[in-house]
C-alpha positions as CSV (number, residue, x, y, z in Angstrom):
1,M,64.4,75.4,11.9
2,K,65.9,77.9,9.5
3,Q,66.2,81.4,10.9
4,P,64.1,83.9,8.9
5,R,65.7,86.9,7.4
6,F,63.8,89.2,9.7
7,V,62.1,87.9,12.9
8,V,58.7,89.5,13.3
9,I,57.4,89.7,16.9
10,G,53.8,90.5,16.4
11,E,52.6,93.1,18.8
12,N,48.8,92.9,18.6
13,V,47.9,90.7,21.6
14,H,48.4,93.8,23.8
15,T,45.7,95.1,26.2
16,S,46.9,98.6,25.4
17,R,45.7,98.4,21.8
18,I,42.9,100.7,20.9
19,V,40.3,101.5,18.3
20,L,38.6,104.9,18.2
21,R,35.0,105.6,18.9
22,K,35.1,107.8,15.8
23,G,36.8,105.1,13.8
24,K,35.4,102.7,11.2
25,R,35.4,99.7,13.6
26,F,33.1,101.3,16.2
27,A,29.4,100.6,15.6
28,V,26.0,100.7,17.3
29,E,23.7,97.8,16.5
30,N,20.2,97.6,18.0
31,G,21.3,100.1,20.6
32,V,24.5,98.1,21.5
33,E,27.9,99.8,21.2
34,G,30.7,97.6,20.0
35,V,33.8,96.9,18.0
36,T,33.2,95.2,14.7
37,F,35.3,92.3,13.4
38,E,35.2,89.5,10.9
39,T,35.1,86.0,12.3
40,L,37.2,83.3,10.9
41,D,34.1,81.9,9.2
42,G,33.7,85.2,7.3
43,E,30.8,86.5,9.3
44,T,30.5,90.0,10.8
45,G,30.8,90.1,14.5
46,L,30.2,92.8,17.1
47,L,32.2,92.7,20.4
48,P,30.0,94.8,22.8
49,I,31.5,97.5,24.9
50,S,31.2,96.4,28.6
51,A,29.9,98.6,31.4
52,A,33.4,98.4,32.9
53,M,35.0,99.7,29.7
54,R,32.4,102.5,29.4
55,A,33.4,103.6,32.9
56,T,37.1,104.2,31.9
57,K,38.8,107.4,31.2
58,A,40.1,106.0,27.9
59,Y,36.5,105.4,26.7
60,D,35.5,109.0,27.7
61,E,38.4,110.2,25.6
62,G,37.2,108.2,22.6
63,R,39.5,105.2,22.9
64,I,38.4,101.6,23.3
65,K,41.0,99.1,24.5
66,H,39.6,96.3,22.3
67,I,42.1,93.5,23.3
68,A,41.4,94.1,27.0
69,L,37.7,94.1,26.2
70,A,38.0,90.7,24.4
71,V,40.1,89.2,27.1
72,D,37.7,90.3,29.8
73,A,34.8,88.8,27.9
74,A,36.6,85.6,27.1
75,M,37.6,85.1,30.7
76,G,34.0,85.5,31.8
77,R,34.6,88.9,33.4
78,G,32.0,90.8,31.4
79,G,30.3,90.3,28.1
80,D,29.9,87.2,25.9
81,P,32.7,84.7,26.4
82,D,32.2,83.2,22.9
83,L,32.5,86.6,21.3
84,G,35.7,87.3,23.2
85,L,37.3,84.0,22.3
86,E,36.4,84.5,18.6
87,Y,37.8,88.0,18.6
88,L,41.1,86.8,20.0
89,R,41.1,83.9,17.4
90,R,40.9,86.5,14.7
91,V,43.7,88.6,16.1
92,V,46.0,85.6,16.4
93,A,45.1,84.2,12.9
94,D,45.7,87.6,11.2
95,Q,49.2,87.9,12.7
96,E,50.1,84.3,11.8
97,R,48.8,84.9,8.2
98,T,50.8,88.1,7.7
99,G,54.1,86.6,8.8
100,A,54.6,86.8,12.6
101,H,57.2,84.5,14.0
102,Y,56.4,85.2,17.7
103,L,53.3,86.7,19.3
104,D,54.0,89.3,22.0
105,V,51.4,89.0,24.8
106,N,50.9,91.9,27.3
107,V,48.1,92.3,29.8
108,D,49.4,95.3,31.8
109,E,46.2,97.3,31.2
110,I,43.8,94.6,32.0
111,S,43.8,95.7,35.7
112,L,45.7,97.8,38.2
113,R,46.0,94.7,40.4
114,T,49.1,92.6,39.9
115,G,47.2,89.4,40.9
116,E,44.6,89.9,38.2
117,Q,47.4,90.7,35.7
118,R,49.1,87.4,36.5
119,A,45.9,85.4,36.2
120,A,45.1,87.1,32.9
121,M,48.6,86.5,31.6
122,E,48.5,82.8,32.5
123,W,45.1,82.4,30.8
124,L,46.0,84.3,27.7
125,V,49.3,82.6,27.1
126,V,47.6,79.2,27.3
127,Y,44.7,80.3,25.1
128,V,46.9,81.9,22.5
129,G,49.2,78.8,22.5
130,S,46.1,76.6,21.8
131,L,45.4,78.6,18.6
132,T,48.8,78.6,17.0
133,D,52.2,76.9,16.9
134,L,53.9,80.2,17.0
135,P,56.0,80.8,20.2
136,I,55.0,83.5,22.7
137,S,56.9,86.6,23.7
138,V,55.9,87.4,27.3
139,D,55.8,91.1,27.9
140,S,55.1,93.1,31.0
141,S,56.3,96.0,33.2
142,D,56.0,93.7,36.2
143,I,58.5,90.8,36.4
144,T,56.2,88.6,38.4
145,V,53.7,88.9,35.6
146,I,56.4,87.9,33.1
147,E,57.3,84.9,35.3
148,A,53.6,83.8,35.3
149,G,53.6,84.0,31.5
150,L,56.9,82.1,31.1
151,A,55.7,79.3,33.4
152,A,52.5,79.0,31.4
153,A,54.3,79.0,28.1
154,R,56.7,76.3,29.1
155,R,53.8,74.2,30.4
156,A,52.0,74.6,27.1
157,G,54.8,73.5,24.8
158,D,58.4,72.9,24.2
159,T,59.2,75.9,22.0
160,P,61.2,78.4,24.0
161,P,59.3,81.7,24.6
162,I,60.9,85.1,24.7
163,L,61.1,87.2,27.9
164,N,60.3,90.8,27.1
165,S,62.2,92.4,28.6
166,A,65.4,92.7,30.7
167,S,67.1,96.0,31.4
168,L,69.4,97.7,33.8
169,E,66.4,98.5,36.0
170,R,65.7,94.8,36.4
171,T,68.8,92.9,35.5
172,E,67.5,89.8,37.4
173,A,65.2,89.1,34.4
174,V,68.1,87.4,32.6
175,E,68.3,84.8,35.3
176,L,64.5,84.3,34.9
177,A,65.0,83.7,31.2
178,L,67.7,81.2,32.0
179,E,65.5,79.4,34.5
180,Y,62.6,79.0,32.1
181,G,64.7,78.2,29.0
182,A,63.6,81.4,27.3
183,R,65.2,83.7,24.9
184,A,65.4,87.3,26.0
185,I,64.9,90.8,24.8
186,V,67.4,93.1,26.5
187,T,66.8,96.8,26.2
188,A,68.8,100.1,26.3
189,A,66.8,101.4,29.2
190,G,68.9,102.8,32.0
191,A,68.7,102.0,35.7
192,D,67.0,105.4,36.3
193,G,65.3,106.2,33.0
194,M,65.3,106.2,29.3
195,P,68.5,107.0,27.2
196,S,68.7,110.4,25.6
197,S,71.4,109.7,23.0
198,A,72.9,107.0,20.8
199,S,75.9,106.6,23.1
200,E,73.6,106.0,26.1
201,R,71.7,103.4,24.1
202,I,74.9,101.7,23.1
203,D,76.3,101.7,26.7
204,N,73.1,100.5,28.4
205,A,72.4,97.8,25.9
206,S,76.0,96.6,25.9
207,R,76.0,96.3,29.7
208,M,72.8,94.2,29.5
209,V,74.2,92.0,26.7
210,E,77.3,91.3,28.9
211,R,75.1,90.7,31.9
212,A,73.0,88.2,30.0
213,L,76.0,86.4,28.5
214,G,77.6,86.3,32.0
215,A,74.5,84.7,33.4
216,G,74.7,81.9,30.8
217,L,72.4,82.9,28.0
218,R,73.6,82.3,24.5
219,I,74.3,85.2,22.2
220,G,71.9,83.8,19.6
221,D,69.1,83.8,22.1
222,L,69.5,87.5,22.8
223,F,67.4,90.2,21.1
224,V,68.8,93.7,21.7
225,D,66.2,96.6,21.7
226,P,68.0,100.0,21.4
227,L,64.6,101.6,22.0
228,V,62.6,103.5,19.3
229,F,61.0,106.8,20.3
230,P,58.5,108.9,18.3
231,I,60.1,111.1,15.7
232,S,57.4,113.7,16.3
233,V,58.9,114.4,19.7
234,D,62.5,114.9,18.6
235,G,63.9,114.8,15.1
236,S,67.1,113.2,16.3
237,F,65.4,110.1,17.7
238,G,65.6,108.1,14.5
239,L,69.3,108.8,14.1
240,H,70.0,107.8,17.7
241,T,68.4,104.4,17.2
242,L,70.0,103.8,13.8
243,E,73.5,104.7,15.1
244,A,73.0,102.3,18.1
245,I,71.9,99.5,15.8
246,R,75.0,99.9,13.6
247,T,77.3,100.0,16.6
248,L,75.7,97.0,18.4
249,R,75.8,94.9,15.2
250,E,79.5,95.7,14.7
251,R,80.3,95.0,18.3
252,Y,78.5,91.7,18.7
253,G,78.5,90.2,15.2
254,P,76.0,88.3,13.2
255,E,74.6,85.9,15.9
256,I,72.9,88.4,18.1
257,H,69.5,89.7,17.1
258,I,68.6,93.4,17.0
259,T,65.0,94.3,17.3
260,G,62.8,97.1,18.6
261,G,59.2,98.5,18.7
262,M,59.5,99.8,15.1
263,S,56.0,101.4,15.0
264,N,56.9,103.6,18.0
265,V,58.7,105.9,15.6
266,S,55.4,107.0,13.9
267,F,53.4,107.9,17.0
268,G,51.7,111.3,16.7
269,I,52.1,111.7,12.9
270,P,49.9,110.8,9.9
271,A,50.4,108.1,7.3
272,R,52.0,105.8,9.9
273,K,52.2,102.8,7.6
274,L,54.5,104.7,5.3
275,M,56.7,106.0,8.1
276,N,56.9,102.6,9.7
277,A,58.0,101.0,6.4
278,A,60.7,103.6,5.9
279,F,62.1,103.1,9.4
280,I,62.1,99.3,9.1
281,N,64.1,99.5,5.9
282,L,66.6,101.9,7.4
283,A,66.9,99.8,10.6
284,V,67.6,96.6,8.5
285,E,70.2,98.5,6.5
286,A,71.8,99.5,9.8
287,G,71.8,95.9,11.1
288,A,68.5,95.1,12.6
289,D,67.1,91.6,11.9
290,S,63.9,91.7,13.9
291,G,61.1,94.0,14.9
292,I,58.2,94.2,17.3
293,I,55.7,95.2,14.8
294,D,52.1,95.0,13.6
295,P,52.5,92.6,10.7
296,V,48.9,93.3,9.6
297,M,49.6,97.0,9.1
298,N,53.1,96.4,7.8
299,P,53.5,93.0,6.1
300,L,57.2,92.5,5.4
301,A,56.7,91.7,1.7
302,A,55.1,95.2,1.3
303,V,57.7,96.9,3.5
304,F,60.7,95.5,1.6
305,S,59.1,96.1,-1.9
306,V,58.0,99.7,-1.3
307,D,59.0,102.2,-4.0
308,R,61.9,103.9,-2.2
309,D,62.3,106.4,-5.1
310,S,58.8,107.8,-4.6
311,A,58.5,111.4,-3.4
312,A,56.4,110.2,-0.4
313,Y,59.0,107.7,0.7
314,R,61.8,110.2,0.4
315,L,59.8,112.6,2.6
316,A,59.5,109.9,5.3
317,E,63.2,109.0,5.1
318,D,64.2,112.7,5.3
319,T,62.1,113.0,8.5
320,L,63.7,109.9,10.0
321,L,67.2,111.1,9.2
322,G,66.7,114.5,10.8
323,R,66.4,116.4,7.6
324,D,62.8,117.6,8.1
325,E,62.6,119.8,11.2
326,M,59.4,119.2,13.3
327,C,58.2,116.8,10.5
328,M,56.8,119.9,8.8
329,N,57.4,119.0,5.1
330,Y,56.1,115.5,5.8
331,I,52.9,116.8,7.5
332,M,52.4,119.4,4.8
333,A,52.6,116.8,2.1
334,W,50.0,114.7,4.0
335,R,47.7,117.6,4.1
336,K,48.0,118.0,0.4
337,G,47.3,114.3,-0.2
338,R,50.8,113.5,-1.5
339,L,51.7,110.6,0.8
340,D,50.1,108.1,-1.4
341,T,52.8,105.5,-1.8
342,P,51.0,102.1,-1.5
343,I,52.2,99.9,1.4
344,G,50.5,96.5,1.3
């Protein structure tokens, strides 16, 4: 299979994903609160909010974890199973339609119990695999949950999954990837915490690449994630990641993949679609050839064809390159309605 120019790892099958109770997708019909969606047949559906979801702190704060809600319903743990299944079908179909090459599956917020997480991961990997030919990226903070997902993915098909992720805090994950014939995302996380500079990213990621290669993984099966942090927290975060991407590409050549959670950069600021598009373009120029992104929000055709000479785009780029302290110019432009460059 020909390698795409940019490998999209779709991030939407995550139990952390939210819709807002004040948002357009929240509705009350006949006294029933729910999340609205369009079925694959074009009908309007309502995924009811379960009693368990209403009892959560997230719900009290106005956030509905809609993928977790759908998984619980689909697995018969509250709500209408058919609605839960249909909701997940829509999520998978939308990502496939908008250009995902992998589907990242994460169930960490389905439960605080590891056993329930493993069961949910096994079920969800198999169900998602039944809906699409796209391979799975198995993502969790718990390596035993990852193993459950990798085992389910290999039982379900011959296409190698991705292990997301291996880092210095759990280097044994590279052997797990090798055991299950998986590709692997290796990150720049340190043994004791997150990196605070470009040099730490480069050092940590390089150590993990060498660890993975030493274990027997092929360089073409590695995706390096230098870690993308919100630009709203620190104006230098974009520069740190871009410098790490450039250095890692120079160090390891064209075969290795460089990826990252691209939308992390826009947490906490408005007009996220614009900021994400600007960062993806900068990351590709620096050497990235993959991204863990929402392809529905940021379809690649729109990202790569955006008007980079527009005032709005230049404001986003200035923010990412550390030329707009505290994102003030960008936020002021948004308040004045000037961030209107169309993306998709």
